[in-house]
N, C-alpha and C positions, 0 to 999 in steps of 0.2 A: 707602371708595368704591371701586368697581371702574371700571376703564377700558373694560371690555367693554359696548357699547351694549346687547346683548341682556340681560346680567345687570342693568344699570342699570334696565331696564324692570320687573325683578323680577315677571314675569308670573305666577308662581305664587301671588302674593298680591294681584293687581290685577284684579278683575273686569271692569273697563272695558277690559282688554286682551284681546279674544277672538282677535285675530290682528294680525300685522304682517308686511308683505311677502308675505302669502299671496295666490295668484291666486283669482279668483272660481271657484266650483264650476260645472260644467257636465255635460252628458250626452254629451259626445264621448269615446268610449272610445279612449285612447291606448296601451292595452296591446299590441296588435298592432304589431310592428316596434320596440318599445322595447328598450333595453338594460337587461337585469335586473341588479340590484345585490345580489340575495339571495346568502346564503352566510355565511361566517365574517368577522366584523369584529373589529378590536381593540376591547377593552372594559375600561372601569374603572367600578367601582360606587363612588360617592362617599357620604358621610353627609349632604350638604347641597348644594343647587344652586350655592352660592358657594364651596364647598371647592375648593382648588386641585387641578388635574390633575397628577399626577406619579407617579413610581415606575414599576414594572413593569405592562405591559398584560397581560390575559389575552385570551381569545377568547370571542365570544358569537355564537350563530347568530341571523341575521336572514332571515325574521321569526322572532320567538320572544320569550317573556317571561323575564327574567332570573330570576325567582322559581322558574323550573323548570329552571335551568341551573347548578346547584351554587354559587349564591352564598349568602351568609348572610341574604339577604332572602327569606324563605319565604312561600308563599301563606297568606292568612288569609281565613276565611269569616265574614262577618257579613251578616244578613238586612236589618236595619233601621238598626242603630246604626253611626255612623261609626267608623273605627279610630283616631281621635284626638279629643281633646276640644275643640279650637277650634271656635267657632261661625262661621257664614258671615260673611265670606269668608275667615276665617283658615285657615292651615295649619300643621303642626307644624314646629318648628325642625329635628327629626330627620326628614330628608326624603330618602330614598333617590333617588339620581340616577345614571342610567346614562349614560356617555359612550361613544359609538360612533364609530369612525373607521375610514376606509379610503381607498385611492387609487383614483381612477377615470381611465381612459384615454378621452378624449373623442374620438370618431371625426373624422378629418380632414375627411371628406365632409360634415360638418355646418357647415363654414364658411359664414358669411352667414345661418345659420338661427337661429330662436329655439330655445333649449335650456331644458328645463324638468325639474326634480327633482320626483318624486312620491313621497311617503312614504305608504303605504297606511292606516296607522293607528299611533298612538303614545299611551300613556297615562301621564301625563295631560296634560303640557306638552311640546311640541316646540320646541327651539331649534336653528336650522340655521346652520352656518358652512361656508364654503368657503375653503381656504387661509388660515384665520384671519380672514376677513372676514365679518361678520354678514350673513346673507341674510333671516332672517325668524323668525317665532314663529307657533305655532298651537295652539289647544286643540280639544277634541272628540275623544275618544279612539277613535271608531269611524267616522270618515270620514277620506277622504284629504286631504292637504294638498300644494299644488303651489306651487313657487317658481321664478321666472324667473331662470336662471343665465347668461343671454346675455352680460351684462357682466361676469361674474365668471370664467367658464372660457374656455380657448382651445381651439378645434378642433384636434386633433392633438396636443394637450399632455396633461399629467397634472395632475389636481386632487386635493387632500385634502379629503374631505367629512367633516365632524364633525356628528353628530346627538346632542344632548343631551336626554335625557328625564327630566323631573322627575315623580316618582310622585305627590306631593300638591300640590294647589293650590286656589285658590277653586273651580275647576271640579269638583273631587272631590265638592263638596257637592251637585251636580246630576247626579253619576254614581253615586249610591248604589244601584245595582241589586242584586238578590238573586243574588249570584254571588261567586266567589272575587275577592279583590282581588289584582291583579297589577301588574307594572310592565314596560315594554318596548316594542319595535316589533313589533306584532302582525300586520301585513299587509305585502305585498311593497314593496320600494323599487325604483324604476326611473327611468331618464333617457331622455327622448325629445326628438325635435326636430321642429319644423314650419317651414314657410315663414313669413316675417314676416307675410304675408297669409294669415290662417288662420280656420277656423271656430271662433268662440268659444263657440258653443252651438247645439244642434239640438233643437227641440221637435217631437214627432210626435203628431198626433191622427188616429188611425186608427178610423173609426167602424163600427159594425155595418153600416151601409148600404153600406160599401165606399168611402165618401168618405175621402180621405187628404189632410190639410193638414200641410205640414212648414214650420215657421218657422225661419229661419236667422239667426244673428247673426255678423257678420263684423267682425274687427278686424285692424289692422295694427301689428305691434310697433314699426315705424319712425315712426308718427304717423298722419297722415290716411289714411283708406282711399282707394286710387287709383280714379280713374274707370274705368267701363266693366266692372268685374267683374260676374260673375253666377254663379248656381248652377244645377245641373241634377239631376235625380233619376232613379232607376231602380228599379222594383219587380220583382223576379223576372225581370230582363232586359228589362222593358218600360220605356222612357224616358218621362219627363214633364217639363214645363218650369216656369218661374216663372209665378205668377199676376199677369198684367199689370195688372189692376185694383188689386190691393193695391200693387204697385210705383208706380203713378201717385199713389195716395193718400199713399204714404210720401214721394215727391219733394215733394209739396205741403206736407207737414207740417213746419213750421219748427223743430219741437222735435228733429228728428233731427240728431244730431251728426255732423260730418265724421269723428269718430274711431270711429263705429260704424255699420256697414252692416246693414241688415235686408231680408230678402227672404222670400217665401213660395212654396213649390211646392204645386200643387193638382192632384189627379187623382181619378178614381173608378175603382176596380178592378171590372170586370164579373164577375158570378157569384162574388162574393168568398167565400172559405172562412173563417168566423168563428172566433174564439178563445174557448174557454171551458175551464174545468178539466178536462172530460171529453174533449174533442177540441181540444187546444191547437194549432191550425193557425197556422204562422208563415210569414211572408213575408220575403225579403231586400230590404232597402232600402239603397241606396247614394246618398249625397249628395256631390256634387263642387262644389268652389269653383274658378272660372276666373278668369283675368285677361282683360283686354279682347281679347288675341290668342288666346284659347281654351286656353292651357295651363292644366293642372290644378294648383293650388297646394295643395289639401288635400282630403282625402276622409274621410267619416265613414260607417261601415257599421253598421247596426242590424238586429236580428231583431224584426219587429213583428207585432202581433196586432190584427185588427180586432174590436173589441167595445165595447159601451156599458155603463156603470154609472150607475144612478140610483136615487133613492129616491122611491118613489110611495106616499103615505099612510104606512103602517107597514110597507112592504116594501122590501127591498133587492132590486134587480133587476139581473141580468147578462144583456144581450141580450134585455130584456123579460121574463125568467123569474125568478120568485121561487126562489132557490136556498138550500139548507141549507149552512150553514157547519159543516163537520166538521173543526174546527181543532185546532191544538196550538201551544203557545208554544215557541219555539226560541231558545236561546242559540248563539253560536259557541262550541264546546267540543270538546276532546280530552283524554283522560285522560293523555296523554304530553306534550302541548305546550301545554295550557292554552287560551288564547284563539285560538291559531293553528291554522286548519284548511285542509286542501288541497282542491283542486277534487275529487279522488276521494272525499275524506271527505264533502264536501257532497253529491255525487251519491248516495252510499251512504245518506245520511240521508234524502234525498227518495224515493229508490226504495223504501226500507223503509216510510216513511210511505204512500206510494201503494199498497203491497201490502196495507196494512192499513186501507184505507178512507178515510184522511185526504184532504181536498181543500183545506186552508187552513193557513196559517201566520201566526202574529203574531211579528215579529222582536223578541222581548223582550230587553231593553228598549232597543234601540239599532238602527241601521241595521246589518244583517249584511253580510258579506263581499260584494262586487259579483257575484262568481260565482254566489252563491245565487239571485239574481234571474234570471240567464240560465237557470239550471236550472229554476226555478219557471216561466218562460216556456215552456220546452220540454217538461217533463214534465206541467205542468197543475196549478198550485196558485193559489188566491186568497191574495193577501198583504195583510196589514195591516202597513204599513210605519211602524215606530215611531221617533220621534226620540230622541236620546240624552239624555233628560232624566228623572231620577228623584231627588228630594231628600227621600227617605223620612224621614230623621231630622229634617230641618229643613224640611219641606214648607211649613208656613204662613210661615215667614220669607222664603223665596225667592219664592214665587208672586207677590207684589206688590212685591218689592224692585226698585226701579228700576235698581240696580247690576247686576242679573241680566237686565234686559230684553233687551239686546243678545244675551246668550247664548242666551236662549230662542228669539228670532227667528232668530238666526243658525244654530242647530242644526236647527230645523225647516225653514228655507228651503233650506239646503245639501242636506238629505235630498231634498227634493222636486226640486231642480235635478238631482241626481244620477240618481234613479230614475224620473223622470216618464215615460220612453218604454217602461217595461216594462208589457205588458198584464196581467202577473200582479199588479201592484200595483192593488188596486181601492179601498183606504181608506188615508188618511193618519192617523196617530195622533200626538198632540202630546206624548206621553210616558207615564209611568206613576207613580202614587202621589206626586204632587207638589202635593197640595191643588189649589186652583183660584183664579187670581188674574188681574190685569191682563195679566201677561206671557203667560199662555195666550191671551187674547183677542187680543192683538197678533199673536202667531204665527199663530192661526187666520185673522185678517184678511188676513195676507199670503198664506196658502195660497189662501184663497177668490178673491183677486184673480188670482193666478197660475195656478192650475189649478182652474177651475170644474167640470171634467169628473169629479171624484171627491169623495165625501163625507169628512168628517173625524170622527174618534172621539176622545173623551178621557173616560176613566172618572170622573176627578176632578170634571168638570163635570156629567156626566150623573147622578152618584149623588145630587146635591142633590135632583133631581126627575125621575124617569123620563119624566114627561109633559111637561116643560117644552120650550118651542120658541125660547127666546131665549138659549141659552148656546152655548159653543164646540163642542158635540158634536152631530152630525147623527144619532148612533145612541145609544140607551140601551145601554150596555156595562158592566153591573155585574160585579163579581167575587164568586163564591161566594154569590150570592143563593139563598135557599131556593127550591127548585122550586115550592112552593105560592104564594110571593110572585109569581114570574114568571107562572104561570098565571092568578092573580087579576088582575094587571095587565092581561094580554092580554085578559081577559073583562070588564074593568071599563067599557069604553066611553070610557075617557079616554086610551087609548094614542095617542101622536102620531107616534112613530117606531119604527124596528125595534128589537127587543131581542135583542141578540147578546152573550152574555157574553164578556167579554175573557179571564176566567179562571173555570174551574169544574172540579170533580172533580179535586182535588189528589192527585197520583200518588205520595205519600210512602210508601214501604214497600209493604206488602200492603194495597192500597187501591182506589180506583175503584169503591167500592160504590155501587148504585143508578144506575150509568151508563145501563143499559137503561131504567129507570124515567124518567130525564131525557128520553131520546129518545122514548120512547113519548108523553110529554106534548108535547114540541116538535112532533112530526109531527102530532099531533092538534089543535094549538091555533094558529089563525091569529094572527099577530103575534109568535110565537117562531120564530127562524131558526137556532138553534144556539149555538155558542160555541167556546171554545178551551181544551182541557184544559191544566192546569198539570202537567208540562211534558214536553218530549221526553226529556231526559237526566237520569240520575243523575250528578251532577257529581263522582264519585269520581275522586281522582287516584291513579294507581298509585304506591305508596309502598314503599320498601325497608324492611322490618321492622327489619333490623339497625341502621340509623342514623337512621331516620325521616325520610329525604329523599325527594323525588320521583325516580322511577325515570328520568325524562327520556326522550329519544328511543330510548335503548338498551333500553326496557322492551317494545318491540314483540315480540309473540309470548308474552308472559309472562301471558297471560289467555285464558280460553276459556269460552263459555257463561256469562258473567256472574261467573266465579270467577277470582280472581287466583291465580297460581302459587305453590307453597310458598315461603316467604321473602318474599313480597309480599302487600299487602292494598289494598283500596280505602280511601283516606284521606278523611275528612270533617272538618268543623270542629273544632278542638282537637287534631288529630293531628300537627300541625307545631310543637307546643310553645307555641302562643299561648294566653294565659290568657283573652282576650276573644274569644268565638266563639259560633256558633250551632248547633254540634253537627251532627247529621245532617239538619238541614232543608234542606241542599244536595242531598240524595238524594231527589229528589221527581219522578222522570221515569217514563215509560212504557217506557224501555229502560234497561238497565244501562250502565255506563260504556264497555263494549266494544261497545255497540249491539246486544247480544242482547235480543230482545223479552221484556218481562215478560208473564205470562199475561193482564193487562188488555188488552194489544194484541189479542189473539184476541177478547175481548169487544167491542171497538170495531170490529174487522172484521165481526163478524156483525151488529152494530147498524147499520153503514153498507152492508150487502149491497146490490148493485145489482139482484139478483133474489131475490124472496122467495116463500115458500109462504104465501099468505094464509090458506087454510082447506082443509078436507077435506069435500067434498059427495058425494052419491051418484053424481053424474055424473063425479066425478074430483077432481083437485087444482087449486086455483086459483093460478096463478102471477101475479106483478106485477113490473112494471119500475119500479124506484124511482129511476131516473136522471132528470136534468133534460133532457138534449139527445141522448142517444145511445140507439140500439136495442140489442137483445141479440145482434146478429150477431157481436160480437167474442168471444163466450163460447161454451163448450161444457159439456156436463154429463154426469153419470153418476148414475143412481139407485142407491140402496143400501137394501135392506130388511133390518132388523135384528130378529131375534126373540129373545125372552128365553131360548129353549132352547140358545142358542148358534149358530144358523144365521144366515148373512148372505148375501142374494141381491143380485147387481149386474146392471146392464144399462145400455146407452147411453141418454141422454136427448136428445130433440130439442126444443130451446127454441123457443117460438112466436115468431113475428115480432111484437114488441110495441114501439110507440112509447112514449116517456117518459110514465109515469103510467097506461098501460093495463094491463089484467088479461085473462087468458084461462083457461079451464078445459081441462085436459088429462087424458086417461084415466089411470086408475091403471096404472102400468107392470107390476105384478105381480098375480097373483090371490093374495091373502094366505091362507097355509095356515090351516085351521081350528084346528090346534093349534099349539103353540109359545108360548102365553102372550102377554105384552106385545109389541107390534109398532110399530116406528117407521120411517118413511120419510125418508131423507135425500137431498138433491140436492146432490151435490158439483160445485161450479162452478169451472171452470178457464178460463184464457185459450186461446182457439181458435188464435190466431197470436201471434207474437212481438210484445210491445208494447215501447215504449222503456224501460219500467220493469219488464218481467217477460218472461221466455222462454215460449214456448208451453208449456202444461200447468201453469203456476202457479196454485196454488189460490186462489181469490178469495173464496169464502164457502162455507158448508155449511148452508143452511137445512134445517130438519127439522120434522116434524109426527108426533104420535102417531096411529096409526091403530086401535090397540086397547089397552085397559088391561090391568093384570095379572090373572092368574087366581089363585084361592085355592089355596094348596099346604098341605094338612093335615100337621101334625106329629104322628107316632105315637110316643107314648112307649114305652119298653121297661122291663121289670121289673128294674131294676138300680139300685144305689145310686149316688149322686154323691159323690165324695171332696171333703171340705173339711177345712181345717186347724183348729187350735185357735181361731182368731179368726174362723172362719166364712167363710174365703175359698176359693175354687174351686182345687183342685189339679189340674194337668194337666200332662202330660209335655213338652208343647211350649211351656210358659209358665214364664218365670223370674220374672215378677211377676204375681200374680193380679189379676183384674179388679176395680177399685174405681171408686167414683163420683169424678167431677171436675167442677168448676164454673169452672175457671181455664184461661186460655190464655197463652202467652207474649206479653205485650202487643205489639200492632202500634204503629207510629208514631201512628196515629190514636187508639189506646187511651190511649197515654201523654200525648200533647199535648191530646187531647180531655177528659181528666180521668177517664176510666173505670178506668184502671189504678190510679190512686190510691185510687178508691173501692173497687175490688175488694180491694186490699191492706188497706185500712182495715177492710173487712168480714172479713178473714182468709181469703178464698177460695183464696190461694196456699198455705195451710198448714192445711187443714181437719183436725181431729182425729177419727178414727173411733173409735167405741165400739159394740161388739156388744151388742145388747139381748137377742137370743134367737136360738137356732138349733133349728129343728124339722125332722125327717125323718118323711116319711108316705108309704109306698107308692112308694119310688124318687124322691120329690120332697123337695128340701131347701129349707126357707124360712129365710132370714137376714134378721133385722131389725136395723138399724144406725142409729146417729145419727152425723152429720158436723157437728162443732161449729166455727163460726167466732166471731169476736169480736162479731158483730152478730146472730147467730141460730143456729139449729140446723136442719139439713136432715134429714128422716126418709127412710130409704132401705130398700126391701124388694127382696130378690132372691130369686126362685124358681128352683131349679136342678133340671132334669128331665133323666134320662138318655134318650137317643134313640139309634137305630142309628148307631154310629160316633162319637158324641160327646155333647153336652150342649146342652140348650136353656136360655137364660138369659132370664127375664122380669123386668123392672126396673120400679120405681116410686119416683120421688123427689118429695117434697113440699117446696117451698121456701117459707119464711116471707115475709110481705109485706116484710120488711126488705131482702130480696134481690130488688129490684124490676127489676134489669137486669144480669144475669150474662153471662159470656162464653160458657158452654156448659153444657149438662146432658148428661152421658153417661158412657161407661165407658172406662177406659184400662187396657191391660195390656201386658206385654212378652213377647217370644218368645226362644226359644233362638237362638243364632247359626245362620247358614247358610241362613236363609230369605230369599233375596236378590231374588226375583222376585214382583211383584204383578200379578195378572190380576183384572180386575174388570168387572162389567156395571153401567153407570151413566154419568154424565157425565164427559167427558174428551176427548182425553188430557190436557188442560191443567188446572192448578190452578183450583178454582172454589169459590165460597162462596154462601150463600143469596141475597145481594144482587148477586153478580157471576157469573152462571152462563150468560148467553146465548151465550157463545163456546165452550161445552163440550157437544157433541152427545151424546145417549145412544148408548151402543154397547158393544162388547166391546173392552177396552183392555188393554194389557200394557206395563209398564215395569220396569226394574230399581229396586229400592227406593231406591238412591242418587240415581236421576234424578227422583224425586217431590218431593224438597225444592227449594224456591226460594230462592236465596241472596240475599235483600234485604239491603242493605249493612250495616244493623244487624240482627243476628239477631232473629227475632221469629216469631210463628205464621206458618207457611206449609206448603205441600205438601197442603192439604185437597182432597178431591174431593166434589162434592155429588151428591146424588141416587144414591148406590150401593146397589144391590140385593143384591149378594153379591160377595164377593171371595175369592181364594186366595192364600196366601203359600207359596212353594215353593223347595225346594233344587234344585241341578242334577240329582239323581237322582229328582225329581218327588215326593219326600216333602214333607210340610208340613201346613198347616192350611187349612180353608176356613171362611168365615163367611156365613151367610145371614141377611138382615135382614128384619124383619117389614114394613117399608116403605122407600121411598128415603130414606137418612140421609146425614149428613155423616160422612166417613171420613178419617182421615189415617193414614199410615204413614211414619215417618222413623226416623232413627237417634238422635234427641234427645228428651229429656224437656223439658217446658216450662220447668223451672228451669234446665236447661242453656242454653236460648236466652235466657232472661231475664237471666241473669247475665253474658252475653257482650257485648262491645262491637263485636267484629269476629269474622270467621269463622276467623281464625287462632287464635283462643282456644278454639274449640270441639274437642272430642274425640268422634268418633262412637263410639256404643255398639255392642257386637258383634252385639246382636240388634235387633229392631225394637220401636219404641214405637208401639203401635196405639191410636187413638181411634175410638170408635163413638159418635156423638152423636145423642141424641133431638132436641136443638135446639142450634143454633149461631148466635151472634149475627152480624149483618151486619158488614160492614167499614166502610162509610161513607167520609167524607173529612174527619173531624173535626180532623185536624192543621192544616187550613186550609180551613175551609168546613163545610157541614152534616154532621151525624152521618147514620147510616143512618135509614132510615124507621121509623117505629113498629112496622110489620108485621114488621120483621126483628129486633126486639129479643126477648130470652128473658125471659119474664114469671115472677113468682112463681106458686105453685100447684102442681098435681100434673102431673107429666110421666111418661109410660109409653112404654116401648120394649121390644123383645125381639129376641134374635139366637140363632142356633144355631151352635155351634162343633163342627167335626168334624176327624178326621185324615184326610189324603189317603191 
């Protein structure tokens, strides 16, 4: 037995102990004026929570996780499985425990005041002691815990604060989120003081009409609330007073305690500027608590927004408007500090999302850092605020377990109490992937009573029946539901509530296929309102290759454009020596670990474009405003006419005055030349003035429309033989590997986890054996018949080579047997000599694009170094493709090289790696670039889909058996 009362509680294995000595949660921000305690603390890492503290102390940074600070307890990634074998509520005996300690000088001027310690977040159990005296216990790894130290510390004196953090507990079973397991104090620690008579809570209700109601709770640390106190308010410098009618009713209410005061401020703001994600108008609210003599004892400041949220029928409305939710799921994450993120980091996250057309965030799967909500209010995001509840591995056991009832209600209610005054928060979420049971219903009941102004969502409840009306979710919020199922539900006549997917379009590796198809259906189908892409980050941790440890804070600057510096790599599950892990499933974001956008971000930006070209008519171009609340006056534009012959014409664009949802025809900005072949008109839209999230001139979208199709270009053969070797392969001075047929690609994460890669390997597509059947030459044409044998069938391939001026025309035909009913590609691969380092092409770009992810890549004349074409997805895989390429050149600095003209727009890739190079590597530091270029010209290329977690690509993007024909012409520059 231990004499320590905190340890005697053994809170790491007692689910009924959710807190002890912890103050109630509230929405009064005490950060301004507080004494920060961040920095280096004395630190010891123990093997178990009841192990003795002794020996030498090291140092640990607060906030920070010890798993990223050179301890022996390293990060571990698991998606569903718990990292220990015990069932709820058990925890392992080997339980890493961090002991943090430091001295604090308590300001002398705090004499007679209430003194409070706030620990921003600690995972999983926090035990607080001051000068050896127990103060309290808290669970919930992602919300702050406050402890009253008034009777423990002496103003003007020095106190020793010890924070003991136990990594595993009964609470870990409901914190089983899809992220790295860490341990430590992850958010700031501070000490603040208030008058004994203080604002215990402030609740703001700011309506779209301009009506403002502020409910205040008042307590006195000394006992009964003194008589005569009152509160006043001020909105943008305009004072307003208490609601006398409410005060009279409260006085007559015998249930009101002498130890709790309640008051309400009431006013109406004339000509109110309302808040929404497009125009996030905020007001400064100041609430002051006075004693009877008028002196101010406490002040609470808030940035508030006037808006309404409601569900009418099957529509979620913001200020009466049905809005599309263009969302992303976001964790608190940083590649150097793990779970600890700075204000600047969070702002950079949201600025980037805003620039790429996102308007909503789901705080997956816990309340995020408080500063994120301030930024969402300011920059304009709709937030689904999610409670710190996920019991993925033991979901069924905990959902109805009464031992976890208090924990469920505690976590949901504390989230609501903290974040209720943020206009950005429009929906409360009861958690994630925790089955559905009585504990959820209890939490939902508390929320509905406390905050009837916002709807609730919970996927686990709604998935039982999207049309139900009697569960804990007001929204049908499935994850990874097939698009056709969503559309069918909306058209069924049975829909009872909005359908907004809480997760869709899994962004693992080279992914997010059919995103444009999803949004075309969403925008065309009443009852569908969007969803949240999984997810924002690739959670790669910067790792030193030499010793396999996290780089830590010293790694800043050791990465750029998604690539780690030599000697470092992005670590994922299994890279820290752990045997139990879920590999690269942690790398499933739309940005790389250094926040570099993946190509899928440009796809989303175009899908979410505020202004679009609807169609081309004889009278001109029809433009549309696809915003909900804003006109186009904050945007400017430039027209660009791209002709296939290489010409590009530009000119200013005057955007029409369109209200949301309106369209207008504008005349063609150019007279399209009669010659020049294919013609494309692009509207490059930029910010007209500085925005809070973008300086003037930032590109917002690039809508495009084709004005004229391609012209026929005859190929005139010349009377010259074509060189082939003894195996019937084309010989060319700029090629080091002759053109051959390929049906294989380095499997994407979707290919691997969706089962396609295993099927392709089983068919032998990664190692087809070529056999020449015949070689015939006739009048300068060489016809090569060959067979490519796999284990499940034989592909017949014909290649006709014709000499043309300056090069050779290659006509190909491949006949796939029925056994090969879904292959990665059908096309040609060849390799070039070294030195051809610049690719110029006419087609879609400049970003990587694929058949089912190409909306964000406009047709044009593009140019990039070959090394910049490759996309460094954390696990090497197929990447760097460009869709719809009509022709391309590969050249050396002296302008020598080769050009390829294609019979029609094709999928092309040019990188330094063969498919087998990529498929055999786990990390990029294992790759060795080839000196020349590996070039793929595909007649057909399979879509990407999102089958690593969710639906595969649509049937129209599959590569089917049968006959495939394509041709291309190779010339020397």
